[in-house]
N, C-alpha and C positions, 0 to 999 in steps of 0.2 A: 787427613786433609786439613788444609788451612783455609783462610779466606782467599777467594780467587784473585788472580792478578789484576783483574779489572773491577774489583770490589768498589762499590760507590760509597766511599767514606765521605760523610757530609754533615750538614746541619740544616735546621729547618726554621721557618718562620711563617707568619700569615700577614696578609696585607693590612688588615684592620689593626693589628697589634703593633706594627712597627712604622708604617708609612707616614702617618700624620697627613698634612696637606688635605684635610678632610673636605674642603670646599674649593680647591684650586683646579684650574685648567678644565673646568666643566664637570667635575665630579659631583654627583648628587649624594645626599646623606644616606647612610645605611641604617639598619635598625639599631646598630650599636652607637651610632652618632647621636641618637635621640633617646638613649637609655636613661639619662638623667640620674634620678635619685637611686636607681638600682645599682650604680657603681659606687664602690666603697670610697668614702671621703669626697663624694661628688666629683671624682676625677673624670676626665674625658679622654676621648681618642683623637682630639683635635691636632695635637702635635706628636704624641707618642715618642718614637725615636727619631723623628724627622728623616727617616730613610728616603723619603721621596726626593729630598734635596741633597742627601749625603750618601747616595748609593755607591758612588765611586769610591769614597773613603771606606765604606763597608766592604765592598768587594776586595779592595786592597788588603783589608784585615783578613778576609777569608783566604786570600792567596798566601798571606803570611802564615796562617795556620796549616796550610797545605791541603785544604779541602779539595776533594775530587768532584764533589757535587754540591748543589745547593737546592733545597726544596723550598719553594715560595708559592704563594697564591696570587692569582690575579684578582683584582677588585672588580666585581660585576658593576659596581657603582661608577668606576672610572670609565668603563668601556660602554655601558648602556645607561646613561644618566636619565633617560626617559624612554618611554615606549617607542620602539621603532627607530631610535637614533643611535648611531655608532659614533663614539667620540674619539677621533683620531689622536688628539692630544693624550688621552688616557693610554691608548695603545702605544704611542711613541715612548712613554715612560718604560714600558715593559720591553719594547724593542731595544732601547738604550741599555737597560739593565742586562738583558741577555747578551748583547754585544760585549759589554764589559766582562761578564762572566766567561764568555767563550775566549776572549783575549787573555784572561787569567788562567785558562786551562781548566775551568770548572764547568761541569755538566749541569745545565738547568733542568730541574724537575718541577713541572708546573702542576699545581693544584687549581682546578677551575672554580671550586666553591669551598670557601672556608668560613661559612656562617654569616657573611656580611651581605644579607639580602638587601637590595635597594628598598628604600621606604615606599617608592611608587609601586613596587611589586607586592609588598606586604599589604598596601591599601587595596590592591586587587584581590586579596585573599591569601597571599603567601602560599605555603605548601598545602593549604587546605583545598585550593582550587586546581583543577587540571589545567587551567590556563597557564600556570607557572611552567609547565613542561615546554610549551612553545616559546615562552619568554626565555627560558634557560637555554634552549637549543639555538635561538637566534643569537644569544650572547656567545655561546660556545663556537658557533660558526664564525663569528667575527674574530674571536681570539685565535682560533686554529688557522684561519686564512692568513692572519697577520704574522703569526709567530712560528708556525710549524716548519718553516724552512731551517730553523735553528734549534728546534726542540724535538727530542725523541721521546721523552718520558712524560706521560700525562696521567693525572689522577682526577677522576670526575668529581669526587666529593671527599670531604674530610669529616669523619665521625658522624654519620647520620644518627647514631644512637643519641648523640648529644643535641644536635640542632633540631631534632624532632622531639625526643622524649623530654629533655630538659627544658626546651623552649616552648613546647606546645601542650605538654601534659603536666609536668611539675611546675612550670612557670618560673623557673629559676634562672633562665637565660633569655636573652632577647628573642622574640618580642614579648616574652613574659605572659603567655596565654595558658589557660587551663581548659583544654579541649579533650577531656577524658573520653567522651563518647564518639569523637570523630577522628581520633589520631590515626586510625588505620587508613583513612583516606590520604593523610599526609605521607605515610609510609609508601602506599601504592604510587602516589605521584612522584615521590623521590626515586623509587625503583625504576619506574618507567622512564623518567628523565635520564637516569644513569644508562639504561640499556640503549636508549635512542642516541645518547651522546656517544657511546662507544661506537655504534654503527656510523654516526656522522664523522667522527674523527678518522675512522678507518677509510672512509670514502674520500675525504678531502685533504688529509694531511699530506704535506709535500715531502716529508721524510717518513719512511716506514715507522709507524708509532709503536711504542710499548705502553700499553694502557693498563691502569690498575685503579684501585680505590683505597683510601686510607681509613682503616677501621679502629674504633676504640675497642681493642681486641684482647682484653685481659681474660685469662683462663685460670682454672684451679690447679694448684700444685698438689700432687699426691702426697699423702702422709708418709709413705715410704715407697720404694720402687719395686714392690711386688706387683705381679701382673694384675691381681685383683684391685689394688688401690690405684694403679695407673688407669685401669678401665673405669673405676668409679670417678676419678678426676676428669677423665675424658667425657663421661656421660654428663656430669654436672656442668662441664664447660659449654655444652651445647643444648642440653635438654632441661636443666633446671630453669626456674624463672629468671635467675640472674644470667645464666648461660645463654638462654634464648635472647634476652634483651641486649646482651653484649655482642652476640655472635650470630647464631643461626637464623634469627628473625630476618636478617638482611643478607647474610652470606649464602644461605641455602637457596634462595631464589636466584641470586646473582650467579653463582657458580654451578649449582646442581640443577637449576631449573625446577626447584621443588618448593611448594608453598608450605611453610611451617604451620603448625596447628593454629596459631593465632590468626593466620591470614587465609585459612580455608574459607572458600566462598567469597573472598575479597579479590583474589588474584585468579583470573581465568587462565586456561591453557594458552591462549593467544598472548595474554600479558606476560606469562612466564617465558614464552619463546622470545619476546622482545627483551625482557629483563636479563636473560641469560646469554646475551650476546657475548662471545668469548673474550675474556680479558687475559693479559699476559703475566700478571703478577698480582699479589695481594699485599697491600701495605698494612702493617700492624703498628698501632700506637700503644705502647705498653709502658705503664708507670708503676703498677703494683698488682699483686695477685688478687683474684676474686676471694680467696679464702678468708682473709682477715678484714674485709671491708665492712662487715656487718656485725662483728663482735671483737672483743679484746682478745687477741691471740698471744699475748705475752711479749710483743715487740717493745723494746725499750725506746726511749726518746732518741737515743743515738741511731736507732734503725728506723727513724722516721724523718721526713722532710719538714721544712718549716711550715708546710701546709697540713702536716699530720699524716701524709701519705706514707704507707709502709715501704721500706727499702728491703727488697728481697729479690736479688738478681735471678733466682731460679725461675721466676715467672716469665722471663724473656725466653729461656730455653723451652719451657713447657708450652708457651703460646705458639712459638714457631713450630714446635713438634705437633701439637694438636691441630693447628691450622693446616700444616702440610699433609698430615695423615688423613684429614677429612676432605680437603679441597684440591690437593695435588697440584698446587701452583707454586712457582718460585716466591720466596718471601723477601720483602724489603721492610726493614724497620724504619717506618716513616716518622715516628716520634718516640723518644725515650729520654727522660731527663728528670731533674729534681729542682725544687725551689729551695733556696737557702738564703740566709740573712747575710748577704755579702756587702762589704764596704771596702773602699780604698784605704789602705793603711798609711802610716806615717812615711813608709818607704816608697809610697807611690804604687804599691802592688796590691793585688787582691788575693789573699791567701785563703783558698777554699779547698782545703785538703779533703773535706767530706765529699765534695763533688768528684774529685779525682778518684777517690775510692769507689764511689758509686759507678763511675764509668768503667773502672776495672772489673767490678763485680758483675755488672750486666754484660759487658763484652766477653768476659770469660765464659759466661753461660751461652752467649750467642755463638761463640767459637765451638762450644760443645755441640751445638746443633749442626754447624758446618762440618765438624769432624765426623759426625754420624751420617753425613751424606744428604742432609736437608739443603736444598739449593737456596742459600741466603745470598742475595745479590747486592745488599747495601744496608747502611746504618746511618740514619740522620738524627744527630743529637738535637733534642729540643732544649733550648733554642740557641740560635746563633748569638743573640744578644738579649739582655734584659728587656722586658717590654710590658705592656699593660696586660695583665692576666684576667681579661674579661671583667666579671663583676668584682673580683678581688682587687682590682686596681693595680697600682704600681709597686705595692709592697713586696709581693713574692718575686724573687729574682731567679730565673731559670738559665740565664745566659752563660755562654763561654766568654762573652765580652760584657764588661760592666758599662752601664750607661749612667752618667750623671745627668739627671733629667733637667737640672737647672741650666747647665752649660752645654749639654749634649756631648761632653767629652767621652770618648771611647777608651777603655782600658782592657786589654786582654787579661783574663784571669789566669791564675796558675793552673787551673784545670784545663784551660784552653791550650796552654803550652804542653801540658801533659797529654792531651788528646792529639796534639800535633805530632808528638813522638810516636804514639801508637800508629797514626796514619803513616808516618815515614817508614815504619818497619812492617807495614801491612798486618799489624796485629801480633807480630812475633814478640813484641815487648811485653805483652800481657803475661 
């Protein structure tokens, strides 16, 4: 088997990281707009890649790359800038973006929440309070009613592992809280919001929806491919402390309707019935394996990104396999990419051979999964363009397109052209 003829070759982004226009056309601030000193070099999200004003140029570049799909997020802050108020100007931006994508032959994949909680929602208690469920559903309703005539693919959330555990336990992401003793409430509220959103989308979408969720889904690579070590890697991927936090803590309730050990007594049978509203696919965001994250496993600097993340493409195969064997849902790779120290050369080009090699290595492993019969429906490279990498600021560059943040000039990198050739051959070039 090869990649299917309708395989969703694409790239991804998030609203906060690329849009800019942080206070234009009625948008309210998000928790990242007020992050201040927490962002490296005191950098801000105010302008970012100015995608809000340059989306037509950006879609034209996506078309030049031959993208079949584009995963982006809608900003809650643009759509619901205050309690009970729907901002039509905010929705108009996404209507226009989607129209541009459709005219370019690019399928829009919409993420409803990618970490940018409105400040007014956070002041009400954020993910700690159950009130956020109703606020989120009101926002989802406005978006789906406005956009679902042209959108088939929906993702309720991006990486709850990060926006709950990193933001409300470790305090390393906005809103930088340390709620060690109450974080289970945050998880419960997020899970209920997901399940109710799935039900809502099914009920009101104008086009029959395909609904999923994008998970920070790394798993363990077995030390060799004997049955015993494959089973050990599988067990660690879902039952170890790392595996639970990355995978089963969220996915078991969502897909299996089962409360993991940590949530026993927190999620009732009625909660689980709501949370496990059927979804159509699972999105996996995969950057590095679980194995070497907590110890030096002998990877050289050549096999690490500029952020120190390990490069081992096998993790994409094993994550797709482990997830499919446990949850039996089609797999979409909703994020996969690498940070590199890219610059425009004297010849006006960006020579990033390391990223091209990265793409080849990871896609070869994804193709293995497809060849073995795992239903892989798409691959979204992270990211379409360089952008602000949350607290790390603008230094890490993940994009297929280089952004000069002073002039906002866009330059397709050599890896972008390389990826375009892979798309053109539906992966046969690998």
